C-alpha positions in Angstrom: 41.8 75.7 -50.1 44.1 77.7 -52.4 46.0 80.9 -52.5 48.0 83.2 -54.7 49.8 86.5 -54.4 48.8 89.7 -56.0 51.8 92.0 -56.5 51.1 95.6 -57.4 53.5 98.4 -58.0 52.7 101.4 -56.0 55.1 104.2 -56.7 58.6 102.7 -56.4 57.6 99.8 -54.1 55.9 96.5 -54.7 52.9 95.8 -52.5 52.0 92.1 -52.2 48.7 90.9 -51.0 47.6 87.4 -50.4 44.4 86.3 -52.2 42.8 83.0 -51.4 39.7 80.8 -52.1 37.8 78.9 -49.5 35.9 75.6 -49.4 32.7 77.7 -49.3 33.3 79.3 -52.7 34.5 82.6 -51.4 37.5 84.7 -52.5 39.2 86.7 -49.7 42.3 88.8 -49.2 44.3 90.0 -46.3 44.8 93.7 -45.8 46.8 95.0 -42.9 46.2 91.8 -40.9 42.5 91.8 -41.5 40.6 89.2 -43.7 38.5 91.0 -46.3 35.8 89.2 -48.4 36.1 90.1 -52.1 33.4 87.8 -53.4 31.2 85.6 -51.2 29.8 83.7 -54.2 32.7 83.2 -56.6 31.9 79.5 -57.0 29.1 77.2 -56.0 31.4 74.9 -53.9 35.0 75.0 -53.1 37.6 77.2 -54.9 40.1 74.5 -55.8 42.8 76.6 -57.6 43.8 80.2 -58.2 46.3 82.1 -60.3 47.1 85.7 -60.6 48.5 86.5 -64.1 48.9 89.3 -66.6 49.3 87.0 -69.6 45.6 87.2 -70.6 45.6 91.0 -71.1 47.9 93.9 -70.3 46.2 94.0 -66.8 46.4 91.6 -63.9 43.7 89.0 -63.9 42.7 86.5 -61.2 41.8 83.0 -62.5 39.8 80.6 -60.3 38.8 77.0 -60.7 36.0 75.6 -58.6 34.3 72.4 -57.5 31.3 73.5 -59.6 33.3 72.8 -62.8 33.8 76.4 -63.9 37.0 78.3 -64.6 36.4 82.0 -64.0 38.5 85.0 -65.1 38.3 88.1 -62.9 39.8 91.6 -62.6 41.8 92.2 -59.5 38.7 93.7 -57.9 36.9 90.5 -58.7 34.7 91.8 -61.4 33.8 88.7 -63.5 35.2 88.9 -67.1 34.7 85.3 -68.4 33.3 82.0 -67.4 34.4 78.7 -68.9 32.3 75.6 -68.2 34.9 72.8 -68.1 32.1 70.1 -68.2 31.4 71.1 -71.8 34.8 72.5 -72.9 37.1 69.8 -71.7 39.3 67.9 -74.2 38.2 64.5 -75.5 40.9 63.0 -73.2 38.6 63.6 -70.2 35.3 62.9 -71.9 34.5 59.9 -69.7 34.5 62.3 -66.7 32.3 65.0 -68.2 29.0 63.7 -66.9 30.2 62.7 -63.5 28.8 64.8 -60.6 32.2 64.8 -58.9 33.9 66.6 -61.7 35.5 69.8 -60.5 38.4 72.0 -61.7 
């Protein structure tokens, strides 16, 4: 469904890994040509968007948005740091969509 790149500095080289979300709510990565499951239950439903950033803290974070209406902030090892329920936190501009069952991030 979505993917991002996780760039890590290892010594003097940059190692880039692909990290991606599935329609089943899983977050996976690819290591040496093999698909590795990082979290099989990241979201209840599809992972619609993903971003790897270091703007939240001095460390890299993975941010996912799901069909379940949640935005989740993770460490790079997918330890959950924060959950934002967009159905209750969305701006007034989107208030008409808040109670619809089809609302997803």
